[in-house]
N, CA, C and O of each residue as an XYZ file, in Angstrom:
452
protein
N       4.308     16.421    -11.227
C       4.015     15.624     -9.751
C       5.300     14.910     -9.576
O       5.757     14.115    -10.397
N       5.852     15.240     -8.459
C       7.366     15.046     -7.993
C       6.891     14.129     -6.512
O       7.043     14.502     -5.349
N       6.488     13.275     -6.835
C       6.412     11.970     -5.195
C       7.628     11.325     -4.842
O       8.488     10.923     -5.626
N       7.631     11.269     -3.815
C       8.687     10.293     -3.085
C       8.259      9.490     -2.085
O       7.558      9.516     -1.073
N       9.318      8.353     -3.100
C       8.721      6.672     -2.328
C       9.077      6.663     -0.912
O      10.297      6.578     -0.771
N       8.439      6.720      0.163
C       8.987      6.450      1.705
C       8.809      4.926      1.702
O       9.636      4.726      2.592
N       8.361      3.667      1.385
C       8.632      2.609      1.576
C       8.302      1.520      0.673
O       7.293      1.949      0.113
N       8.496      0.595      0.288
C       8.063     -0.396     -0.417
C       8.572     -1.424      0.027
O       9.520     -1.483      0.811
N       7.691     -2.727     -0.669
C       8.226     -4.398      0.012
C       7.180     -4.934      0.064
O       6.114     -4.456      0.453
N       7.488     -6.402     -0.483
C       6.499     -7.162     -0.661
C       5.166     -7.153      0.216
O       5.294     -7.070      1.437
N       3.746     -7.244     -0.413
C       2.894     -7.191      0.107
C       1.563     -8.363     -0.496
O       2.012     -9.000     -1.449
N       0.581     -8.631     -0.271
C      -0.469     -9.646     -0.759
C      -1.721     -8.760     -0.621
O      -2.080     -8.275      0.453
N      -2.471     -8.558     -2.006
C      -3.554     -8.209     -1.758
C      -4.906     -9.122     -1.413
O      -5.290     -9.893     -2.292
N      -5.579     -9.058     -0.254
C      -6.436     -9.962     -0.050
C      -7.460     -9.445     -0.873
O      -7.979     -8.400     -0.480
N      -7.922    -10.008     -2.066
C      -9.218     -9.298     -3.022
C     -10.123    -10.508     -2.077
O     -11.227    -10.112     -2.453
N     -10.387    -11.422     -1.345
C     -11.570    -11.771     -0.418
C     -10.995    -12.913      0.295
O      -9.806    -13.076      0.572
N     -11.948    -13.657      0.548
C     -11.190    -14.790      1.933
C     -10.670    -15.726      1.229
O      -9.964    -16.540      1.825
N     -10.864    -15.864     -0.152
C     -10.104    -17.162     -0.598
C      -9.304    -16.469     -1.774
O      -9.038    -17.270     -2.670
N      -8.939    -15.428     -1.952
C      -8.675    -14.912     -3.612
C      -7.637    -13.616     -2.993
O      -7.850    -12.529     -2.457
N      -6.711    -14.206     -3.297
C      -5.005    -13.452     -2.966
C      -4.226    -13.142     -4.487
O      -3.922    -13.907     -5.403
N      -4.028    -11.412     -4.278
C      -3.045    -11.649     -5.393
C      -2.076    -11.340     -4.944
O      -2.145    -10.545     -4.006
N      -0.877    -11.759     -5.340
C       0.717    -11.802     -4.685
C       1.370    -10.313     -5.675
O       1.339     -9.849     -6.815
N       1.814    -10.090     -4.590
C       2.196     -8.240     -5.097
C       3.199     -7.537     -4.203
O       3.891     -8.053     -3.325
N       3.150     -6.168     -4.612
C       4.852     -5.450     -4.105
C       3.657     -3.926     -3.917
O       2.826     -3.361     -4.630
N       4.116     -3.793     -2.764
C       3.631     -2.137     -2.482
C       4.487     -1.149     -2.260
O       5.634     -1.371     -1.875
N       4.011      0.070     -2.484
C       4.661      1.026     -2.385
C       3.888      2.240     -1.973
O       2.874      2.652     -2.537
N       4.498      2.789     -0.887
C       3.617      4.193     -0.125
C       4.924      5.274     -0.450
O       6.107      5.133     -0.139
N       4.443      6.096     -0.990
C       4.543      7.511     -1.461
C       4.339      8.652     -0.510
O       3.586      8.286      0.392
N       4.741      9.947     -0.365
C       4.370     11.171     -0.097
C       2.520     11.182     -0.212
O       1.718     11.725      0.547
N       2.311     10.500     -1.253
C       0.968     10.942     -1.955
C      -0.166      9.636     -1.669
O      -1.355      9.898     -1.483
N       0.297      8.355     -1.659
C      -0.464      7.670     -2.388
C       0.368      5.740     -1.922
O       1.550      5.504     -1.672
N      -0.759      4.786     -1.966
C      -0.188      3.622     -2.154
C      -0.281      3.539     -2.785
O      -0.957      4.290     -3.489
N       0.460      2.284     -3.254
C       0.304      1.711     -4.932
C       0.197      0.251     -4.821
O       1.266     -0.061     -4.296
N      -0.291     -0.525     -4.961
C      -0.028     -2.096     -5.742
C      -0.111     -2.330     -6.744
O      -1.143     -2.194     -7.401
N       1.373     -2.916     -7.322
C       1.055     -3.774     -8.120
C       1.718     -5.280     -8.152
O       2.402     -5.809     -7.276
N       1.410     -5.680     -9.111
C       1.699     -7.517     -9.300
C       2.860     -7.555     -9.837
O       3.169     -8.720    -10.089
N       3.872     -6.592    -10.210
C       4.349     -6.804    -10.873
C       6.062     -7.209     -9.692
O       6.122     -7.010     -8.479
N       7.005     -7.685    -10.428
C       8.558     -8.232     -9.863
C       8.767     -7.315     -8.912
O       8.040     -6.322     -8.887
N       9.858     -7.493     -7.905
C      10.606     -6.747     -7.312
C      11.490     -5.506     -8.168
O      11.290     -4.292     -8.138
N      12.328     -6.128     -8.781
C      13.421     -5.117    -10.110
C      12.170     -3.887    -10.968
O      12.492     -2.715    -11.168
N      11.283     -4.249    -11.226
C      10.490     -3.443    -11.913
C       9.834     -2.545    -11.162
O       9.763     -1.390    -11.581
N       9.297     -2.863    -10.046
C       8.999     -1.757     -8.737
C       9.758     -1.011     -7.937
O       9.374     -0.298     -7.010
N      10.647     -1.158     -8.244
C      12.009     -0.482     -7.681
C      12.304      0.480     -9.229
O      12.736      1.608     -8.992
N      12.225      0.338     -9.872
C      12.429      1.478    -10.865
C      10.819      2.332    -11.181
O      10.668      3.536    -11.388
N       9.889      1.390    -11.136
C       8.959      2.202    -10.944
C       8.742      3.165     -9.833
O       7.874      4.013    -10.043
N       9.377      3.200     -8.662
C       9.430      3.553     -7.295
C      10.243      4.869     -7.925
O       9.831      5.960     -7.531
N      11.158      4.871     -8.696
C      12.626      5.873     -9.285
C      11.552      6.739    -10.139
O      11.687      7.961    -10.200
N      10.319      5.980    -10.898
C       9.929      6.983    -11.751
C       8.459      7.059    -11.801
O       7.806      7.521    -12.737
N       8.112      6.684    -10.974
C       6.565      6.749    -10.839
C       5.606      7.733    -11.261
O       4.417      7.453    -11.116
N       5.930      8.848    -11.762
C       4.960      9.740    -12.056
C       5.185      9.728    -13.618
O       4.316     10.253    -14.315
N       6.324      9.148    -14.231
C       6.113      8.422    -15.630
C       5.312      7.364    -15.999
O       4.731      7.280    -17.081
N       5.257      6.049    -14.550
C       4.660      4.539    -14.864
C       3.495      4.487    -14.383
O       3.247      3.557    -13.616
N       2.326      5.588    -14.736
C       0.838      5.528    -13.926
C       0.493      4.138    -14.215
O       0.367      3.456    -13.198
N       0.271      3.414    -15.539
C      -0.223      2.344    -16.044
C       0.475      1.100    -15.650
O      -0.052      0.072    -16.076
N       1.384      0.982    -15.038
C       2.063     -0.101    -14.802
C       1.818     -0.883    -13.516
O       2.419     -1.878    -13.110
N       0.879     -0.263    -13.005
C       0.720     -0.900    -11.191
C      -1.024     -1.137    -11.642
O      -1.651     -0.632    -12.573
N      -1.427     -2.010    -10.679
C      -3.095     -2.484    -10.385
C      -4.086     -1.443     -9.705
O      -5.291     -1.321     -9.925
N      -3.463     -0.880     -9.018
C      -4.258      0.499     -8.531
C      -3.034      1.017     -7.438
O      -1.938      0.581     -7.087
N      -3.975      2.338     -7.080
C      -3.385      3.539     -5.959
C      -4.323      3.786     -4.987
O      -5.528      3.570     -5.117
N      -3.901      4.137     -4.229
C      -5.245      4.673     -3.007
C      -4.422      6.040     -2.718
O      -3.268      5.998     -2.290
N      -5.047      7.159     -2.964
C      -4.312      8.631     -2.736
C      -4.834      8.538     -0.856
O      -5.816      8.067     -0.283
N      -3.390      9.369     -0.324
C      -3.286      9.261      1.459
C      -4.591      9.727      1.544
O      -5.394      9.138      2.268
N      -5.050     11.129      0.623
C      -6.443     12.123      0.961
C      -7.516     11.105      1.401
O      -7.974     11.263      2.532
N      -7.968     10.101      0.671
C      -8.750      9.246      0.782
C      -8.538      7.833      2.116
O      -9.579      7.224      2.362
N      -7.698      7.537      2.626
C      -7.584      6.845      3.515
C      -7.462      7.494      5.061
O      -6.641      8.313      5.473
N      -8.902      6.644      5.980
C      -9.318      7.060      6.660
C      -9.136      6.539      8.270
O      -9.265      7.093      9.362
N      -8.709      4.955      7.750
C      -7.329      5.073      9.187
C      -6.731      3.641      8.388
O      -7.199      2.939      7.492
N      -5.651      3.599      9.069
C      -5.451      2.052      9.076
C      -4.748      1.243     10.472
O      -3.984      1.535     11.391
N      -5.467      0.139     10.031
C      -5.131     -0.896     11.602
C      -4.657     -1.911     11.273
O      -4.081     -1.944     10.185
N      -4.739     -3.272     12.211
C      -4.433     -4.375     12.211
C      -5.710     -5.627     11.839
O      -6.896     -5.571     12.165
N      -5.241     -6.361     11.320
C      -6.371     -7.510     11.171
C      -5.407     -8.504     11.028
O      -4.197     -8.350     10.863
N      -6.137     -9.683     11.117
C      -5.486    -11.028     11.184
C      -6.505    -12.238     11.339
O      -7.724    -12.150     11.486
N      -5.909    -13.123     11.287
C      -6.650    -14.284     11.473
C      -5.836    -15.141     12.085
O      -4.776    -14.703     12.532
N      -6.177    -16.589     12.237
C      -5.318    -17.711     12.615
C      -4.238    -18.065     11.927
O      -3.164    -18.396     12.430
N      -4.547    -17.994     10.516
C      -3.000    -18.081     10.053
C      -1.718    -16.982      9.915
O      -0.503    -17.145     10.020
N      -2.746    -15.501      9.565
C      -1.926    -14.764      9.111
C      -2.214    -13.281     10.370
O      -3.257    -12.627     10.401
N      -1.071    -13.062     11.234
C      -1.866    -12.190     11.967
C      -1.181    -10.634     11.661
O      -1.411     -9.697     12.425
N      -0.156    -10.462     10.228
C      -0.074     -9.471      9.962
C      -0.676     -8.595      8.543
O      -0.055     -8.293      7.524
N      -2.027     -8.341      8.885
C      -2.797     -7.926      7.782
C      -3.136     -6.557      7.564
O      -4.160     -6.155      8.117
N      -2.305     -5.561      6.685
C      -2.436     -4.262      6.927
C      -3.916     -3.924      6.400
O      -3.910     -4.095      5.181
N      -5.063     -3.549      6.804
C      -6.087     -2.817      6.942
C      -6.632     -1.672      6.539
O      -6.971     -0.858      7.398
N      -6.790     -1.434      5.380
C      -6.779      0.434      4.847
C      -8.187      0.870      4.959
O      -8.821      0.457      3.988
N      -8.883      1.527      5.755
C     -10.601      1.881      5.433
C     -10.845      3.346      4.799
O     -10.902      4.371      5.478
N     -10.967      3.296      3.526
C     -11.489      4.586      3.135
C     -12.488      5.325      3.553
O     -13.515      4.770      3.946
N     -12.367      6.760      3.546
C     -13.469      7.620      3.671
C     -14.871      7.475      3.421
O     -15.645      7.721      4.345
N     -15.301      7.122      2.336
C     -16.098      6.423      1.508
C     -16.899      4.825      2.154
O     -18.020      4.379      1.914
N     -15.653      4.202      3.136
C     -15.752      3.101      3.308
C     -15.592      1.734      2.839
O     -16.166      0.830      3.446
N     -14.913      1.503      1.879
C     -14.459      0.788      1.279
C     -12.970      0.728      2.017
O     -12.183      1.584      2.420
N     -12.993     -1.032      1.981
C     -11.687     -1.516      3.253
C     -10.787     -1.982      1.942
O     -11.402     -2.456      0.987
N      -9.486     -1.872      1.879
C      -8.382     -2.744      1.338
C      -7.694     -3.781      2.443
O      -7.311     -3.298      3.509
N      -7.554     -5.036      2.222
C      -6.692     -5.625      3.029
C      -5.486     -6.210      1.971
O      -5.538     -6.764      0.873
N      -4.346     -5.786      2.896
C      -3.165     -6.580      2.543
C      -2.027     -7.458      3.754
O      -1.597     -7.078      4.843
N      -1.852     -8.501      3.133
C      -1.084     -9.342      4.234
C       0.722     -9.485      3.654
O       1.299    -10.005      2.699
N       1.257     -8.385      5.336
C       2.095     -7.737      5.051
C       3.766     -8.590      6.135
O       3.593     -9.170      7.207
N       4.730     -8.472      5.679
C       5.446     -9.225      6.381
C       5.647     -8.212      7.286
O       5.617     -8.783      8.377
N       5.834     -7.049      7.468
C       6.291     -6.424      8.595
C       5.900     -5.305      9.046
O       6.457     -4.208      8.999
N       4.180     -5.841      9.820
C       3.092     -4.455      9.494
C       3.248     -3.492     10.504
O       2.557     -2.474     10.474
N       4.507     -3.787     11.866
C       4.873     -2.488     12.418
C       5.139     -1.706     11.369
O       4.396     -0.754     11.129
N       6.144     -1.959     10.648
C       7.351     -0.835      9.773
C       5.983      0.054      9.125
O       5.707      1.247      9.257
N       5.182     -1.166      8.293
C       4.347     -0.495      7.605
C       2.999      0.854      8.375
O       2.529      1.830      7.791
N       2.814      0.540      9.318
C       2.099      1.352     10.330
C       2.872      2.410     10.793
O       2.434      3.547     10.974
N       4.243      1.980     11.027
C       4.714      3.503     11.749
C       5.276      4.736      9.672
O       5.208      5.960      9.558
N       5.590      4.025      8.885
C       5.641      4.406      7.676
C       4.170      4.981      7.267
O       4.201      6.023      6.613
N       3.076      4.518      7.523
C       1.721      5.382      6.705
C       1.682      6.419      8.091
O       1.616      7.628      7.873
N       1.728      5.893      9.613
C       2.003      7.291     10.326
C       2.712      8.528      9.709
O       2.292      9.685      9.705
N       3.599      8.163      9.311
C       4.556      9.245      9.126
C       4.157     10.274      7.748
O       4.320     11.494      7.739
N       3.681      9.572      6.777
C       3.446     10.108      5.614
C       2.079     11.125      5.883
O       1.979     12.348      5.789
N       1.165     10.168      6.224
C      -0.126     10.870      7.127
C      -0.167     12.187      7.732
O      -0.813     13.197      7.451
N       0.595     11.951      8.537
C       1.034     13.970      9.092
C       0.809     14.931      8.471
O      -0.126     15.727      8.553
N       2.129     14.876      7.466
C       2.262     15.614      6.649
C       1.611     15.787      4.794
O       2.110     16.309      3.797
N       0.208     15.006      5.061
C      -0.710     14.741      3.945
C      -1.850     16.342      4.433
O      -2.286     16.700      5.527
N      -1.995     16.980      2.959
C      -2.587     18.349      3.223
C      -3.781     18.016      2.043
O      -3.427     17.851      0.876
N      -5.085     17.937      2.396
C      -6.527     17.272      1.201
C      -6.645     18.632      1.049
O      -7.506     19.097      0.302
């Protein structure tokens, strides 16, 4: 497996309306990865993504993603909403929604499922 990291930045996983898990998101040409690890560890993971499979919280293969949309509320208008084909929804608070959205659009164009 030879993945290429397309983008990585801080993002917080909104487990529920009251629970947020602080962490880091990594978008590759094959999947989106969420990790609670530090920035330094995530950058190393980005370089060695195929070796460190157990060092993150979860990943979402791009083939499973149905849509990427913007969500938000009165406190945070930059929520990256990932909807999967089977109906699951993941929400991430990000600093630069439009950059994430464009990165997802770029990688999703090349996805072959």
